[in-house]
PDB file as gemmi writes it, atoms N, CA and C in Angstrom:
CRYST1    1.000    1.000    1.000  90.00  90.00  90.00 P 1                      
ATOM      1  N   MET A   1       0.655  -0.848   0.295  1.00  0.00           N  
ATOM      2  CA  MET A   1       0.241  -0.275  -0.151  1.00  0.00           C  
ATOM      3  C   MET A   1       0.749   0.907   0.000  1.00  0.00           C  
ATOM      4  N   ARG A   2       1.957   0.789   0.743  1.00  0.00           N  
ATOM      5  CA  ARG A   2       2.748   2.334   0.707  1.00  0.00           C  
ATOM      6  C   ARG A   2       3.240   2.336  -0.391  1.00  0.00           C  
ATOM      7  N   ARG A   3       3.964   1.605  -1.369  1.00  0.00           N  
ATOM      8  CA  ARG A   3       4.547   1.952  -2.547  1.00  0.00           C  
ATOM      9  C   ARG A   3       3.237   2.782  -3.953  1.00  0.00           C  
ATOM     10  N   TYR A   4       2.205   2.220  -2.897  1.00  0.00           N  
ATOM     11  CA  TYR A   4       1.155   2.623  -4.366  1.00  0.00           C  
ATOM     12  C   TYR A   4       0.835   4.117  -3.871  1.00  0.00           C  
ATOM     13  N   LEU A   5       0.882   4.213  -2.196  1.00  0.00           N  
ATOM     14  CA  LEU A   5       0.224   5.910  -2.126  1.00  0.00           C  
ATOM     15  C   LEU A   5       1.423   6.605  -2.413  1.00  0.00           C  
ATOM     16  N   VAL A   6       2.620   6.466  -2.481  1.00  0.00           N  
ATOM     17  CA  VAL A   6       3.978   7.017  -2.982  1.00  0.00           C  
ATOM     18  C   VAL A   6       3.679   7.343  -4.059  1.00  0.00           C  
ATOM     19  N   ARG A   7       3.440   6.733  -5.318  1.00  0.00           N  
ATOM     20  CA  ARG A   7       3.360   6.733  -6.518  1.00  0.00           C  
ATOM     21  C   ARG A   7       1.763   7.223  -6.931  1.00  0.00           C  
ATOM     22  N   GLU A   8       1.330   7.410  -6.455  1.00  0.00           N  
ATOM     23  CA  GLU A   8      -0.251   7.730  -6.506  1.00  0.00           C  
ATOM     24  C   GLU A   8      -0.317   9.680  -5.735  1.00  0.00           C  
ATOM     25  N   ASN A   9       0.160   9.845  -4.767  1.00  0.00           N  
ATOM     26  CA  ASN A   9       0.186  11.034  -4.638  1.00  0.00           C  
ATOM     27  C   ASN A   9      -0.589  11.936  -4.206  1.00  0.00           C  
ATOM     28  N   ILE A  10      -1.380  10.608  -3.340  1.00  0.00           N  
ATOM     29  CA  ILE A  10      -3.540  11.318  -2.432  1.00  0.00           C  
ATOM     30  C   ILE A  10      -3.001  11.943  -0.915  1.00  0.00           C  
ATOM     31  N   GLY A  11      -3.243  12.562  -1.285  1.00  0.00           N  
ATOM     32  CA  GLY A  11      -3.166  12.862   0.410  1.00  0.00           C  
ATOM     33  C   GLY A  11      -4.069  11.991   1.396  1.00  0.00           C  
ATOM     34  N   VAL A  12      -4.399  12.362   3.200  1.00  0.00           N  
ATOM     35  CA  VAL A  12      -5.175  11.714   3.646  1.00  0.00           C  
ATOM     36  C   VAL A  12      -6.468  11.873   3.674  1.00  0.00           C  
ATOM     37  N   LEU A  13      -6.555  13.450   3.375  1.00  0.00           N  
ATOM     38  CA  LEU A  13      -8.194  13.709   3.222  1.00  0.00           C  
ATOM     39  C   LEU A  13      -9.319  12.976   1.923  1.00  0.00           C  
ATOM     40  N   ARG A  14      -8.124  13.365   0.872  1.00  0.00           N  
ATOM     41  CA  ARG A  14      -9.324  12.173  -0.642  1.00  0.00           C  
ATOM     42  C   ARG A  14      -8.642  11.799  -0.646  1.00  0.00           C  
ATOM     43  N   ARG A  15      -7.800  10.554   0.343  1.00  0.00           N  
ATOM     44  CA  ARG A  15      -7.688   9.107   0.785  1.00  0.00           C  
ATOM     45  C   ARG A  15      -9.116   8.611   1.379  1.00  0.00           C  
ATOM     46  N   LEU A  16      -9.196   9.989   2.741  1.00  0.00           N  
ATOM     47  CA  LEU A  16     -10.552   9.367   3.309  1.00  0.00           C  
ATOM     48  C   LEU A  16     -11.934   9.623   2.484  1.00  0.00           C  
ATOM     49  N   ARG A  17     -11.831  10.899   1.534  1.00  0.00           N  
ATOM     50  CA  ARG A  17     -13.136  11.213   1.070  1.00  0.00           C  
ATOM     51  C   ARG A  17     -13.530   9.606  -0.234  1.00  0.00           C  
ATOM     52  N   ILE A  18     -12.593   9.041  -0.607  1.00  0.00           N  
ATOM     53  CA  ILE A  18     -13.008   7.865  -1.423  1.00  0.00           C  
ATOM     54  C   ILE A  18     -13.057   6.948  -0.407  1.00  0.00           C  
ATOM     55  N   ALA A  19     -13.113   6.627   0.577  1.00  0.00           N  
ATOM     56  CA  ALA A  19     -12.920   5.687   1.502  1.00  0.00           C  
ATOM     57  C   ALA A  19     -14.095   5.421   1.829  1.00  0.00           C  
ATOM     58  N   LEU A  20     -14.884   6.956   2.184  1.00  0.00           N  
ATOM     59  CA  LEU A  20     -16.422   7.266   2.734  1.00  0.00           C  
ATOM     60  C   LEU A  20     -17.002   6.677   1.404  1.00  0.00           C  
ATOM     61  N   GLY A  21     -16.902   7.121   0.231  1.00  0.00           N  
ATOM     62  CA  GLY A  21     -17.825   7.002  -1.311  1.00  0.00           C  
ATOM     63  C   GLY A  21     -18.127   5.602  -1.177  1.00  0.00           C  
ATOM     64  N   ARG A  22     -17.178   4.680  -0.744  1.00  0.00           N  
ATOM     65  CA  ARG A  22     -17.068   3.114  -1.059  1.00  0.00           C  
ATOM     66  C   ARG A  22     -17.943   2.847  -0.327  1.00  0.00           C  
ATOM     67  N   ILE A  23     -18.171   3.388   1.228  1.00  0.00           N  
ATOM     68  CA  ILE A  23     -19.301   2.742   2.110  1.00  0.00           C  
ATOM     69  C   ILE A  23     -20.639   3.119   1.747  1.00  0.00           C  
ATOM     70  N   GLY A  24     -20.352   4.454   0.972  1.00  0.00           N  
ATOM     71  CA  GLY A  24     -21.718   5.048   0.588  1.00  0.00           C  
ATOM     72  C   GLY A  24     -22.616   4.089  -0.843  1.00  0.00           C  
ATOM     73  N   GLU A  25     -21.262   3.180  -1.432  1.00  0.00           N  
ATOM     74  CA  GLU A  25     -22.235   2.564  -2.636  1.00  0.00           C  
ATOM     75  C   GLU A  25     -22.912   1.538  -2.198  1.00  0.00           C  
ATOM     76  N   SER A  26     -22.759   1.282  -0.944  1.00  0.00           N  
ATOM     77  CA  SER A  26     -23.553   0.081  -0.559  1.00  0.00           C  
ATOM     78  C   SER A  26     -25.924   0.775  -0.632  1.00  0.00           C  
ATOM     79  N   GLU A  27     -25.113   1.260  -0.601  1.00  0.00           N  
ATOM     80  CA  GLU A  27     -26.714   2.168  -1.051  1.00  0.00           C  
ATOM     81  C   GLU A  27     -27.137   1.944  -2.519  1.00  0.00           C  
ATOM     82  N   ASP A  28     -26.060   1.447  -3.400  1.00  0.00           N  
ATOM     83  CA  ASP A  28     -26.066   1.470  -4.784  1.00  0.00           C  
ATOM     84  C   ASP A  28     -27.771   0.902  -5.076  1.00  0.00           C  
ATOM     85  N   ASP A  29     -28.504   0.751  -6.833  1.00  0.00           N  
ATOM     86  CA  ASP A  29     -29.463  -0.161  -6.891  1.00  0.00           C  
ATOM     87  C   ASP A  29     -29.259  -1.614  -6.367  1.00  0.00           C  
ATOM     88  N   GLU A  30     -28.152  -1.961  -6.743  1.00  0.00           N  
ATOM     89  CA  GLU A  30     -28.090  -3.695  -7.386  1.00  0.00           C  
ATOM     90  C   GLU A  30     -28.301  -4.411  -5.357  1.00  0.00           C  
ATOM     91  N   LEU A  31     -27.924  -4.026  -4.042  1.00  0.00           N  
ATOM     92  CA  LEU A  31     -28.569  -3.863  -3.167  1.00  0.00           C  
ATOM     93  C   LEU A  31     -29.742  -4.124  -3.015  1.00  0.00           C  
ATOM     94  N   ALA A  32     -30.699  -3.135  -3.341  1.00  0.00           N  
ATOM     95  CA  ALA A  32     -31.840  -3.006  -2.907  1.00  0.00           C  
ATOM     96  C   ALA A  32     -32.926  -3.573  -4.014  1.00  0.00           C  
ATOM     97  N   PHE A  33     -32.553  -4.498  -5.433  1.00  0.00           N  
ATOM     98  CA  PHE A  33     -33.231  -4.596  -5.601  1.00  0.00           C  
ATOM     99  C   PHE A  33     -32.867  -6.695  -5.619  1.00  0.00           C  
ATOM    100  N   ALA A  34     -32.120  -6.146  -5.331  1.00  0.00           N  
ATOM    101  CA  ALA A  34     -31.901  -7.855  -4.501  1.00  0.00           C  
ATOM    102  C   ALA A  34     -32.416  -8.190  -3.377  1.00  0.00           C  
ATOM    103  N   TYR A  35     -32.445  -7.024  -2.390  1.00  0.00           N  
ATOM    104  CA  TYR A  35     -33.763  -7.402  -1.690  1.00  0.00           C  
ATOM    105  C   TYR A  35     -35.399  -7.239  -2.323  1.00  0.00           C  
ATOM    106  N   HIS A  36     -35.294  -6.854  -3.085  1.00  0.00           N  
ATOM    107  CA  HIS A  36     -36.985  -6.784  -3.954  1.00  0.00           C  
ATOM    108  C   HIS A  36     -37.046  -7.808  -4.469  1.00  0.00           C  
ATOM    109  N   CYS A  37     -35.905  -8.451  -5.526  1.00  0.00           N  
ATOM    110  CA  CYS A  37     -36.023  -9.559  -5.936  1.00  0.00           C  
ATOM    111  C   CYS A  37     -36.341 -10.661  -4.617  1.00  0.00           C  
ATOM    112  N   GLY A  38     -35.529 -10.820  -3.834  1.00  0.00           N  
ATOM    113  CA  GLY A  38     -35.451 -12.020  -2.703  1.00  0.00           C  
ATOM    114  C   GLY A  38     -36.772 -12.094  -1.538  1.00  0.00           C  
ATOM    115  N   ASN A  39     -37.005 -10.458  -1.219  1.00  0.00           N  
ATOM    116  CA  ASN A  39     -38.700 -10.390  -0.547  1.00  0.00           C  
ATOM    117  C   ASN A  39     -39.746  -9.820  -0.856  1.00  0.00           C  
ATOM    118  N   GLU A  40     -39.784  -9.694  -1.827  1.00  0.00           N  
ATOM    119  CA  GLU A  40     -41.291  -9.504  -2.683  1.00  0.00           C  
ATOM    120  C   GLU A  40     -41.818  -9.853  -3.267  1.00  0.00           C  
ATOM    121  N   PRO A  41     -43.274  -9.514  -3.136  1.00  0.00           N  
ATOM    122  CA  PRO A  41     -43.368 -10.088  -4.360  1.00  0.00           C  
ATOM    123  C   PRO A  41     -43.420 -10.116  -6.083  1.00  0.00           C  
ATOM    124  N   GLU A  42     -43.707 -11.330  -6.447  1.00  0.00           N  
ATOM    125  CA  GLU A  42     -42.551 -11.373  -7.861  1.00  0.00           C  
ATOM    126  C   GLU A  42     -44.393  -9.648  -8.879  1.00  0.00           C  
ATOM    127  N   THR A  43     -45.237  -9.599  -8.207  1.00  0.00           N  
ATOM    128  CA  THR A  43     -46.184  -8.685  -8.755  1.00  0.00           C  
ATOM    129  C   THR A  43     -45.819  -7.335  -8.738  1.00  0.00           C  
ATOM    130  N   ALA A  44     -44.644  -7.239  -7.033  1.00  0.00           N  
ATOM    131  CA  ALA A  44     -44.772  -6.209  -6.947  1.00  0.00           C  
ATOM    132  C   ALA A  44     -43.632  -4.976  -7.500  1.00  0.00           C  
ATOM    133  N   GLU A  45     -44.579  -4.121  -7.325  1.00  0.00           N  
ATOM    134  CA  GLU A  45     -43.359  -3.048  -8.907  1.00  0.00           C  
ATOM    135  C   GLU A  45     -41.868  -2.937  -7.581  1.00  0.00           C  
ATOM    136  N   TYR A  46     -40.620  -2.409  -8.465  1.00  0.00           N  
ATOM    137  CA  TYR A  46     -39.603  -2.695  -7.773  1.00  0.00           C  
ATOM    138  C   TYR A  46     -39.248  -0.688  -7.573  1.00  0.00           C  
ATOM    139  N   GLN A  47     -39.498  -0.434  -6.375  1.00  0.00           N  
ATOM    140  CA  GLN A  47     -39.045   1.250  -6.233  1.00  0.00           C  
ATOM    141  C   GLN A  47     -38.007   1.042  -5.505  1.00  0.00           C  
ATOM    142  N   HIS A  48     -36.874   1.552  -6.518  1.00  0.00           N  
ATOM    143  CA  HIS A  48     -35.234   2.087  -5.344  1.00  0.00           C  
ATOM    144  C   HIS A  48     -35.675   2.371  -4.307  1.00  0.00           C  
ATOM    145  N   ALA A  49     -36.031   3.574  -3.924  1.00  0.00           N  
ATOM    146  CA  ALA A  49     -36.145   4.209  -2.201  1.00  0.00           C  
ATOM    147  C   ALA A  49     -36.731   3.358  -0.960  1.00  0.00           C  
ATOM    148  N   ARG A  50     -37.666   2.409  -1.568  1.00  0.00           N  
ATOM    149  CA  ARG A  50     -38.230   1.112  -0.822  1.00  0.00           C  
ATOM    150  C   ARG A  50     -37.397   0.464  -0.910  1.00  0.00           C  
ATOM    151  N   CYS A  51     -36.928   0.026  -1.280  1.00  0.00           N  
ATOM    152  CA  CYS A  51     -36.210  -1.499  -1.190  1.00  0.00           C  
ATOM    153  C   CYS A  51     -35.096  -1.228  -0.410  1.00  0.00           C  
ATOM    154  N   SER A  52     -34.257   0.296  -1.402  1.00  0.00           N  
ATOM    155  CA  SER A  52     -32.996   0.295   0.082  1.00  0.00           C  
ATOM    156  C   SER A  52     -33.232   0.542   1.511  1.00  0.00           C  
ATOM    157  N   ALA A  53     -34.831   1.346   1.341  1.00  0.00           N  
ATOM    158  CA  ALA A  53     -34.686   1.405   3.248  1.00  0.00           C  
ATOM    159  C   ALA A  53     -34.611   0.213   4.041  1.00  0.00           C  
ATOM    160  N   ALA A  54     -35.847  -0.378   3.026  1.00  0.00           N  
ATOM    161  CA  ALA A  54     -35.822  -1.521   3.291  1.00  0.00           C  
ATOM    162  C   ALA A  54     -34.524  -3.060   3.537  1.00  0.00           C  
ATOM    163  N   TYR A  55     -34.188  -2.040   2.942  1.00  0.00           N  
ATOM    164  CA  TYR A  55     -32.472  -3.771   3.369  1.00  0.00           C  
ATOM    165  C   TYR A  55     -31.914  -3.387   4.081  1.00  0.00           C  
ATOM    166  N   MET A  56     -31.769  -1.611   4.176  1.00  0.00           N  
ATOM    167  CA  MET A  56     -30.315  -1.135   4.601  1.00  0.00           C  
ATOM    168  C   MET A  56     -31.211  -1.223   6.362  1.00  0.00           C  
ATOM    169  N   ALA A  57     -32.373  -0.984   6.452  1.00  0.00           N  
ATOM    170  CA  ALA A  57     -33.011  -1.116   7.573  1.00  0.00           C  
ATOM    171  C   ALA A  57     -33.174  -1.708   8.532  1.00  0.00           C  
ATOM    172  N   ARG A  58     -32.935  -3.657   7.438  1.00  0.00           N  
ATOM    173  CA  ARG A  58     -33.155  -4.676   8.526  1.00  0.00           C  
ATOM    174  C   ARG A  58     -31.077  -5.319   8.492  1.00  0.00           C  
ATOM    175  N   ALA A  59     -31.025  -5.004   7.550  1.00  0.00           N  
ATOM    176  CA  ALA A  59     -28.600  -5.259   7.615  1.00  0.00           C  
ATOM    177  C   ALA A  59     -28.327  -4.063   8.693  1.00  0.00           C  
ATOM    178  N   ILE A  60     -28.886  -3.085   8.884  1.00  0.00           N  
ATOM    179  CA  ILE A  60     -28.144  -2.448  10.105  1.00  0.00           C  
ATOM    180  C   ILE A  60     -28.416  -2.814  11.261  1.00  0.00           C  
ATOM    181  N   GLY A  61     -29.272  -3.922  11.910  1.00  0.00           N  
ATOM    182  CA  GLY A  61     -29.717  -4.510  12.742  1.00  0.00           C  
ATOM    183  C   GLY A  61     -29.168  -5.482  13.081  1.00  0.00           C  
ATOM    184  N   PHE A  62     -28.247  -5.773  12.519  1.00  0.00           N  
ATOM    185  CA  PHE A  62     -26.992  -6.994  12.857  1.00  0.00           C  
ATOM    186  C   PHE A  62     -26.085  -6.316  13.257  1.00  0.00           C  
ATOM    187  N   TYR A  63     -25.610  -4.769  12.930  1.00  0.00           N  
ATOM    188  CA  TYR A  63     -24.606  -5.013  13.574  1.00  0.00           C  
ATOM    189  C   TYR A  63     -24.082  -4.226  14.652  1.00  0.00           C  
ATOM    190  N   ARG A  64     -23.453  -4.899  15.375  1.00  0.00           N  
ATOM    191  CA  ARG A  64     -22.508  -4.479  16.896  1.00  0.00           C  
ATOM    192  C   ARG A  64     -21.619  -3.568  16.722  1.00  0.00           C  
ATOM    193  N   PHE A  65     -21.160  -2.766  18.524  1.00  0.00           N  
ATOM    194  CA  PHE A  65     -20.104  -1.916  18.132  1.00  0.00           C  
ATOM    195  C   PHE A  65     -19.131  -2.336  18.258  1.00  0.00           C  
ATOM    196  N   HIS A  66     -18.780  -3.843  18.061  1.00  0.00           N  
ATOM    197  CA  HIS A  66     -17.336  -3.912  17.889  1.00  0.00           C  
ATOM    198  C   HIS A  66     -17.189  -4.332  16.409  1.00  0.00           C  
ATOM    199  N   HIS A  67     -18.368  -4.481  15.476  1.00  0.00           N  
ATOM    200  CA  HIS A  67     -18.419  -4.505  13.970  1.00  0.00           C  
ATOM    201  C   HIS A  67     -17.895  -2.894  13.485  1.00  0.00           C  
ATOM    202  N   ILE A  68     -18.185  -2.222  14.208  1.00  0.00           N  
ATOM    203  CA  ILE A  68     -18.483  -1.040  13.733  1.00  0.00           C  
ATOM    204  C   ILE A  68     -16.906  -0.981  13.682  1.00  0.00           C  
ATOM    205  N   GLU A  69     -16.078  -0.728  14.863  1.00  0.00           N  
ATOM    206  CA  GLU A  69     -14.905  -0.409  15.815  1.00  0.00           C  
ATOM    207  C   GLU A  69     -14.196  -1.351  14.867  1.00  0.00           C  
ATOM    208  N   ARG A  70     -14.128  -2.689  14.528  1.00  0.00           N  
ATOM    209  CA  ARG A  70     -12.691  -2.962  13.281  1.00  0.00           C  
ATOM    210  C   ARG A  70     -13.342  -2.678  11.855  1.00  0.00           C  
ATOM    211  N   GLY A  71     -14.863  -1.972  11.332  1.00  0.00           N  
ATOM    212  CA  GLY A  71     -15.020  -1.821  10.051  1.00  0.00           C  
ATOM    213  C   GLY A  71     -13.857  -0.176  10.338  1.00  0.00           C  
ATOM    214  N   THR A  72     -13.929   0.629  10.814  1.00  0.00           N  
ATOM    215  CA  THR A  72     -13.247   1.617  11.577  1.00  0.00           C  
ATOM    216  C   THR A  72     -11.892   1.771  11.897  1.00  0.00           C  
ATOM    217  N   GLY A  73     -11.392   0.365  11.927  1.00  0.00           N  
ATOM    218  CA  GLY A  73      -9.897   1.065  11.914  1.00  0.00           C  
ATOM    219  C   GLY A  73      -9.419   0.720  10.862  1.00  0.00           C  
ATOM    220  N   MET A  74     -10.483  -0.479  10.061  1.00  0.00           N  
ATOM    221  CA  MET A  74      -9.856  -1.013   8.377  1.00  0.00           C  
ATOM    222  C   MET A  74      -9.628   0.403   8.098  1.00  0.00           C  
ATOM    223  N   VAL A  75     -10.647   1.291   7.518  1.00  0.00           N  
ATOM    224  CA  VAL A  75     -11.072   2.229   7.271  1.00  0.00           C  
ATOM    225  C   VAL A  75      -9.699   3.052   7.377  1.00  0.00           C  
ATOM    226  N   LEU A  76      -9.369   3.258   8.569  1.00  0.00           N  
ATOM    227  CA  LEU A  76      -8.364   4.184   9.050  1.00  0.00           C  
ATOM    228  C   LEU A  76      -6.807   3.166   8.612  1.00  0.00           C  
ATOM    229  N   LYS A  77      -7.041   2.527   8.694  1.00  0.00           N  
ATOM    230  CA  LYS A  77      -5.906   1.520   8.113  1.00  0.00           C  
ATOM    231  C   LYS A  77      -5.813   1.738   6.418  1.00  0.00           C  
ATOM    232  N   ALA A  78      -6.429   1.598   5.542  1.00  0.00           N  
ATOM    233  CA  ALA A  78      -6.462   1.931   4.433  1.00  0.00           C  
ATOM    234  C   ALA A  78      -6.135   3.283   4.119  1.00  0.00           C  
ATOM    235  N   VAL A  79      -6.817   4.880   5.122  1.00  0.00           N  
ATOM    236  CA  VAL A  79      -5.963   5.716   4.645  1.00  0.00           C  
ATOM    237  C   VAL A  79      -5.124   5.565   5.073  1.00  0.00           C  
ATOM    238  N   GLY A  80      -4.486   5.129   5.959  1.00  0.00           N  
ATOM    239  CA  GLY A  80      -2.896   5.491   5.887  1.00  0.00           C  
ATOM    240  C   GLY A  80      -3.170   5.894   7.458  1.00  0.00           C  
ATOM    241  N   LEU A  81      -4.333   6.029   8.326  1.00  0.00           N  
ATOM    242  CA  LEU A  81      -4.254   6.136   9.414  1.00  0.00           C  
ATOM    243  C   LEU A  81      -3.664   5.458  10.746  1.00  0.00           C  
ATOM    244  N   PRO A  82      -3.700   5.595  11.783  1.00  0.00           N  
ATOM    245  CA  PRO A  82      -3.698   4.743  12.760  1.00  0.00           C  
ATOM    246  C   PRO A  82      -5.157   4.023  13.078  1.00  0.00           C  
ATOM    247  N   PRO A  83      -4.857   2.349  13.205  1.00  0.00           N  
ATOM    248  CA  PRO A  83      -6.253   2.135  13.093  1.00  0.00           C  
ATOM    249  C   PRO A  83      -6.683   2.029  14.647  1.00  0.00           C  
ATOM    250  N   ARG A  84      -5.443   1.759  15.712  1.00  0.00           N  
ATOM    251  CA  ARG A  84      -6.294   1.908  17.141  1.00  0.00           C  
ATOM    252  C   ARG A  84      -5.903   3.191  17.832  1.00  0.00           C  
ATOM    253  N   GLY A  85      -6.321   3.586  18.623  1.00  0.00           N  
ATOM    254  CA  GLY A  85      -6.122   4.469  19.143  1.00  0.00           C  
ATOM    255  C   GLY A  85      -7.400   6.116  19.522  1.00  0.00           C  
ATOM    256  N   ARG A  86      -7.055   7.034  19.983  1.00  0.00           N  
ATOM    257  CA  ARG A  86      -7.525   8.117  20.283  1.00  0.00           C  
ATOM    258  C   ARG A  86      -8.708   8.426  19.249  1.00  0.00           C  
ATOM    259  N   LEU A  87      -8.402   8.871  17.716  1.00  0.00           N  
ATOM    260  CA  LEU A  87      -9.245   9.277  16.534  1.00  0.00           C  
ATOM    261  C   LEU A  87      -9.761   7.094  16.462  1.00  0.00           C  
ATOM    262  N   SER A  88      -9.407   6.810  16.427  1.00  0.00           N  
ATOM    263  CA  SER A  88     -10.126   5.466  15.849  1.00  0.00           C  
ATOM    264  C   SER A  88     -11.424   5.171  16.508  1.00  0.00           C  
ATOM    265  N   GLY A  89     -11.286   5.153  17.988  1.00  0.00           N  
ATOM    266  CA  GLY A  89     -12.392   5.113  18.931  1.00  0.00           C  
ATOM    267  C   GLY A  89     -13.765   6.548  19.259  1.00  0.00           C  
ATOM    268  N   VAL A  90     -12.841   7.494  18.823  1.00  0.00           N  
ATOM    269  CA  VAL A  90     -13.988   8.456  18.225  1.00  0.00           C  
ATOM    270  C   VAL A  90     -14.959   8.903  17.228  1.00  0.00           C  
ATOM    271  N   ALA A  91     -14.213   7.850  16.533  1.00  0.00           N  
ATOM    272  CA  ALA A  91     -14.411   7.768  14.640  1.00  0.00           C  
ATOM    273  C   ALA A  91     -15.848   6.427  15.180  1.00  0.00           C  
ATOM    274  N   ALA A  92     -15.455   5.577  15.983  1.00  0.00           N  
ATOM    275  CA  ALA A  92     -15.985   4.263  15.941  1.00  0.00           C  
ATOM    276  C   ALA A  92     -17.622   4.722  16.522  1.00  0.00           C  
ATOM    277  N   ARG A  93     -16.859   5.664  17.188  1.00  0.00           N  
ATOM    278  CA  ARG A  93     -17.967   5.633  18.696  1.00  0.00           C  
ATOM    279  C   ARG A  93     -19.311   6.985  17.089  1.00  0.00           C  
ATOM    280  N   LEU A  94     -19.001   8.005  16.612  1.00  0.00           N  
ATOM    281  CA  LEU A  94     -19.122   8.748  15.623  1.00  0.00           C  
ATOM    282  C   LEU A  94     -20.220   7.591  14.413  1.00  0.00           C  
ATOM    283  N   ALA A  95     -19.532   6.830  13.985  1.00  0.00           N  
ATOM    284  CA  ALA A  95     -19.921   5.804  13.062  1.00  0.00           C  
ATOM    285  C   ALA A  95     -21.220   5.344  13.649  1.00  0.00           C  
ATOM    286  N   TRP A  96     -21.069   4.684  15.250  1.00  0.00           N  
ATOM    287  CA  TRP A  96     -21.757   3.776  15.610  1.00  0.00           C  
ATOM    288  C   TRP A  96     -23.659   4.666  15.911  1.00  0.00           C  
ATOM    289  N   ARG A  97     -22.774   5.872  15.831  1.00  0.00           N  
ATOM    290  CA  ARG A  97     -24.110   7.076  16.171  1.00  0.00           C  
ATOM    291  C   ARG A  97     -24.971   7.649  15.281  1.00  0.00           C  
ATOM    292  N   LEU A  98     -24.003   7.615  13.731  1.00  0.00           N  
ATOM    293  CA  LEU A  98     -24.514   7.776  12.359  1.00  0.00           C  
ATOM    294  C   LEU A  98     -25.640   6.549  11.466  1.00  0.00           C  
ATOM    295  N   LEU A  99     -24.717   5.041  12.033  1.00  0.00           N  
ATOM    296  CA  LEU A  99     -25.553   3.481  11.976  1.00  0.00           C  
ATOM    297  C   LEU A  99     -26.774   3.721  12.464  1.00  0.00           C  
ATOM    298  N   ARG A 100     -26.945   3.920  13.805  1.00  0.00           N  
ATOM    299  CA  ARG A 100     -28.559   3.880  14.419  1.00  0.00           C  
ATOM    300  C   ARG A 100     -29.000   4.784  13.761  1.00  0.00           C  
ATOM    301  N   TRP A 101     -28.914   6.581  13.702  1.00  0.00           N  
ATOM    302  CA  TRP A 101     -30.000   7.164  13.264  1.00  0.00           C  
ATOM    303  C   TRP A 101     -30.295   6.835  12.079  1.00  0.00           C  
ATOM    304  N   ARG A 102     -29.533   6.755  10.956  1.00  0.00           N  
ATOM    305  CA  ARG A 102     -29.557   5.928   9.318  1.00  0.00           C  
ATOM    306  C   ARG A 102     -31.132   4.733   9.714  1.00  0.00           C  
ATOM    307  N   GLN A 103     -30.606   4.409  10.678  1.00  0.00           N  
ATOM    308  CA  GLN A 103     -31.412   2.957  10.525  1.00  0.00           C  
ATOM    309  C   GLN A 103     -33.156   3.538  10.978  1.00  0.00           C  
ATOM    310  N   HIS A 104     -33.176   4.537  12.314  1.00  0.00           N  
ATOM    311  CA  HIS A 104     -34.386   4.756  12.096  1.00  0.00           C  
ATOM    312  C   HIS A 104     -34.581   5.679  11.493  1.00  0.00           C  
ATOM    313  N   ARG A 105     -34.208   6.626  10.340  1.00  0.00           N  
ATOM    314  CA  ARG A 105     -33.944   7.202   9.181  1.00  0.00           C  
ATOM    315  C   ARG A 105     -35.043   6.345   8.219  1.00  0.00           C  
ATOM    316  N   PHE A 106     -34.396   4.789   8.204  1.00  0.00           N  
ATOM    317  CA  PHE A 106     -35.120   4.293   6.870  1.00  0.00           C  
ATOM    318  C   PHE A 106     -36.353   3.444   7.774  1.00  0.00           C  
ATOM    319  N   HIS A 107     -36.218   3.518   9.343  1.00  0.00           N  
ATOM    320  CA  HIS A 107     -37.625   2.886   9.143  1.00  0.00           C  
ATOM    321  C   HIS A 107     -38.685   3.872   9.178  1.00  0.00           C  
ATOM    322  N   GLN A 108     -38.007   5.219   9.703  1.00  0.00           N  
ATOM    323  CA  GLN A 108     -38.940   6.230   9.134  1.00  0.00           C  
ATOM    324  C   GLN A 108     -39.548   5.667   8.057  1.00  0.00           C  
ATOM    325  N   GLN A 109     -39.012   5.921   6.731  1.00  0.00           N  
ATOM    326  CA  GLN A 109     -38.970   5.999   5.969  1.00  0.00           C  
ATOM    327  C   GLN A 109     -40.117   4.951   5.362  1.00  0.00           C  
ATOM    328  N   LEU A 110     -39.984   4.028   5.904  1.00  0.00           N  
ATOM    329  CA  LEU A 110     -40.642   2.019   5.447  1.00  0.00           C  
ATOM    330  C   LEU A 110     -42.383   2.643   6.221  1.00  0.00           C  
ATOM    331  N   ALA A 111     -42.067   3.554   7.093  1.00  0.00           N  
ATOM    332  CA  ALA A 111     -43.311   3.828   7.859  1.00  0.00           C  
ATOM    333  C   ALA A 111     -44.031   4.876   6.779  1.00  0.00           C  
ATOM    334  N   GLU A 112     -43.738   5.450   6.411  1.00  0.00           N  
ATOM    335  CA  GLU A 112     -44.625   7.301   6.026  1.00  0.00           C  
ATOM    336  C   GLU A 112     -44.719   6.253   4.394  1.00  0.00           C  
ATOM    337  N   GLN A 113     -44.338   5.145   3.828  1.00  0.00           N  
ATOM    338  CA  GLN A 113     -44.169   4.382   2.854  1.00  0.00           C  
ATOM    339  C   GLN A 113     -45.840   3.770   2.444  1.00  0.00           C  
ATOM    340  N   ARG A 114     -46.234   3.143   3.551  1.00  0.00           N  
ATOM    341  CA  ARG A 114     -46.489   2.574   3.746  1.00  0.00           C  
ATOM    342  C   ARG A 114     -48.132   3.125   3.594  1.00  0.00           C  
ATOM    343  N   PRO A 115     -48.555   1.927   2.912  1.00  0.00           N  
ATOM    344  CA  PRO A 115     -50.230   2.260   2.689  1.00  0.00           C  
ATOM    345  C   PRO A 115     -51.191   2.917   3.867  1.00  0.00           C  
ATOM    346  N   ARG A 116     -52.019   3.773   3.808  1.00  0.00           N  
ATOM    347  CA  ARG A 116     -53.082   4.128   5.681  1.00  0.00           C  
ATOM    348  C   ARG A 116     -54.402   2.970   5.153  1.00  0.00           C  
ATOM    349  N   CYS A 117     -54.675   2.573   5.817  1.00  0.00           N  
ATOM    350  CA  CYS A 117     -56.077   2.205   5.802  1.00  0.00           C  
ATOM    351  C   CYS A 117     -57.255   2.634   6.318  1.00  0.00           C  
ATOM    352  N   GLY A 118     -58.555   2.929   5.780  1.00  0.00           N  
ATOM    353  CA  GLY A 118     -59.083   3.877   6.436  1.00  0.00           C  
ATOM    354  C   GLY A 118     -59.506   4.803   5.578  1.00  0.00           C  
TER     355      GLY A 118                                                      
END                                                                             
């Protein structure tokens, strides 16, 4: 990795932005459509927003804090920062809170999309 860092000459902030962009790709169309195919009736129309929210709300529920600590450490190491220490601890706690908030928002989004009877 160090050899490529020297050759590419990419700063830490840019590498961090790239890493976070890769994490953001988990909300792309591929996973939402896979959720649609595996969990909804064949007659149901595919809607990216609904399927993405349903997938993410369910998937996030499986994560525990130690998963986030480990993932944060791997991202920091890939970016060229120390994977353990104060920065890692702060980043992991921040990521954990963000993940919980996002899960709550996905559940809200699903509740708003459900047809209401009455």
